[in-house]
N, C-alpha and C positions, 0 to 999 in steps of 0.2 A: 504494500499500500504505499502511496506516495505521500510525503511531508507534506502537512498544511504553509499554504504561502507565509514566508516571514511577515511580520509588518517592521516598516523600515522604522527605527528611532535616529532620529536626526540630531545633529548636534552642529553647534557651528566652534569656530576657532576662538581663544583667548583672545586673539588679537584683532578680534571683530569690533570692539569699541563698545558705543552705544547702540540701544536698539534703531536707532532711526539711521544708523548707518548702511550703506549697501553693503551686502555679505551673501557669501555663499552657504549653505549647510550640507552635510555629508551624512549618509546613512551607509555603516559597512552591510553589505549584503551577501549571501552565499556565492555570490558569482563573481561579484566585483562591487564597489563603492557606487551609489547614486549621488547625484548631486543637484541640488535646485537653489534657485534665489530665493533667499530668506522671505523678500518682500511678496512673493509668488508662491506660497507653499503648494497652491492647488494647479499651478502651472508647470508645464514640462520639467521631466527631470531627466537630467543625461545620465547614460550608465558608461562605464570605463573597466576595463579588464586591469585583472591586478597589476597585471604588467604595464601596462598604461598609467595606472595611479602611482606605482613605485618611482616609474620615471619622471613624472612630473613633482611628485613630494621631492623626490630628493634632488630634482634640479632646483626648486625652492631653497632646500636645505643649504646648498653649496653656494647659495650668492650670500653676502654680508646681508644681514636682514636688520633692520631699522632697530633700535633698542627703547623702550619703553621707559618715560623719566618717572 
């Protein structure tokens, strides 16, 4: 018997700032992460393979990120 579909548990980055800022939310799903616009949670969701998401996040981590004061 197949497993029931998993409900996405969405989260925002700690770097998102205030609720009025534009940001994305990510949900870790069995086949890879889903991404959505936090201002349009009912809107379209993008799906990424685990390999594509790993490449994307590693490219961000490898850049010098600004620090919070």
